[in-house]
C-alpha positions as CSV (number, residue, x, y, z in Angstrom):
1,M,0.0,0.0,0.0
2,N,2.7,2.5,-0.8
3,N,1.8,4.7,-3.8
4,E,0.7,8.2,-4.4
5,Q,-3.0,7.4,-4.5
6,T,-3.0,5.5,-1.1
7,S,-4.4,7.1,2.0
8,A,-5.2,6.1,5.5
9,I,-7.7,7.5,8.0
10,R,-9.0,6.9,11.5
11,A,-12.7,7.4,11.9
12,R,-14.8,7.6,15.1
13,V,-18.5,7.0,14.4
14,T,-21.1,8.0,17.0
15,G,-24.8,7.4,17.5
16,R,-26.6,4.1,17.7
17,V,-23.7,2.1,16.2
18,Q,-23.2,-0.8,18.6
19,G,-25.6,-3.8,18.7
20,V,-26.7,-3.1,15.1
21,S,-24.0,-5.1,13.2
22,F,-22.0,-2.0,12.4
23,R,-18.6,-3.7,12.7
24,A,-19.6,-6.6,10.4
25,W,-21.2,-4.1,8.0
26,T,-18.0,-2.0,8.0
27,Q,-15.8,-5.0,7.4
28,G,-18.0,-6.2,4.5
29,R,-18.1,-2.8,2.9
30,A,-14.3,-2.3,3.3
31,Q,-13.5,-5.7,1.9
32,A,-15.8,-5.0,-1.1
33,L,-13.9,-1.7,-1.7
34,G,-10.5,-3.5,-1.4
35,L,-9.6,-1.6,1.8
36,E,-7.4,-2.8,4.6
37,G,-7.5,-2.1,8.4
38,W,-9.7,-2.8,11.3
39,V,-12.9,-1.8,13.1
40,R,-13.8,-2.0,16.8
41,N,-16.4,-1.0,19.4
42,E,-15.3,1.5,22.0
43,A,-16.3,1.7,25.7
44,D,-18.2,5.0,25.2
45,G,-20.6,3.4,22.6
46,S,-18.8,4.6,19.5
47,V,-17.1,2.6,16.8
48,T,-13.5,3.3,15.6
49,A,-12.1,2.2,12.3
50,L,-8.6,2.4,10.9
51,I,-9.0,2.3,7.1
52,G,-6.4,2.4,4.3
53,G,-6.2,1.9,0.6
54,D,-6.9,3.6,-2.6
55,S,-7.8,7.2,-1.8
56,S,-11.1,7.2,-3.8
57,A,-12.2,3.9,-2.0
58,V,-11.3,5.5,1.4
59,D,-13.4,8.5,0.5
60,E,-16.3,6.2,-0.5
61,M,-16.0,4.3,2.7
62,V,-16.1,7.5,4.8
63,A,-19.3,8.5,2.9
64,A,-20.7,5.1,3.7
65,L,-19.9,5.4,7.4
66,H,-22.1,8.5,7.6
67,I,-25.0,6.2,6.7
68,G,-24.1,2.8,8.2
69,P,-26.2,-0.3,8.2
70,R,-30.0,-0.3,8.2
71,W,-30.5,-0.5,12.0
72,A,-27.8,2.1,12.8
73,N,-28.5,5.8,13.5
74,V,-25.2,7.6,12.8
75,T,-25.0,11.0,14.4
76,G,-21.4,11.8,13.7
77,V,-18.2,10.7,11.9
78,A,-14.9,12.3,13.0
79,V,-12.1,11.6,10.6
80,E,-8.4,12.2,11.0
81,P,-5.5,11.2,8.9
82,A,-3.5,8.1,9.8
83,A,-0.1,6.8,8.7
84,V,-0.3,4.3,5.9
85,S,2.3,2.3,7.8
86,E,-0.3,1.7,10.6
87,I,-2.6,-0.2,8.4
88,P,-2.5,-4.0,8.8
89,P,-3.1,-6.3,5.9
90,G,-6.7,-7.5,5.4
91,F,-9.7,-6.0,7.2
92,R,-10.7,-7.4,10.6
93,I,-13.0,-6.8,13.5
94,T,-10.9,-6.2,16.7
95,R,-11.7,-5.7,20.3
C-alpha cells in the first residue's frame, strides 16, 4: 500500500452504532472496496475504524460510514489522517 493514491484514516463513528451489526457491515463494505484495516467497538458506545487503501475507495468508505447499516443511527463521523504504515493487511474486527 505505498503509492501516491493511497491514503489512511482513523474514523470515530457515534450514534446508535453498537448492537446493530455496524462492525460486520463495515468489514464487508471495506472488503468490497478493497480496503485494509480494522474496526472495533469503544467503551463509550462509539465505533472506531482504521482504514487504508486507494484514496477514492477510502473516500467512498467515509461517505458510507455516515449512513451505516440499516439499523444504525449515525449522528457523527470524525475523521483524522492516519499513517499508511499503521494499516495491517486485510480488514478485521478487533476488540
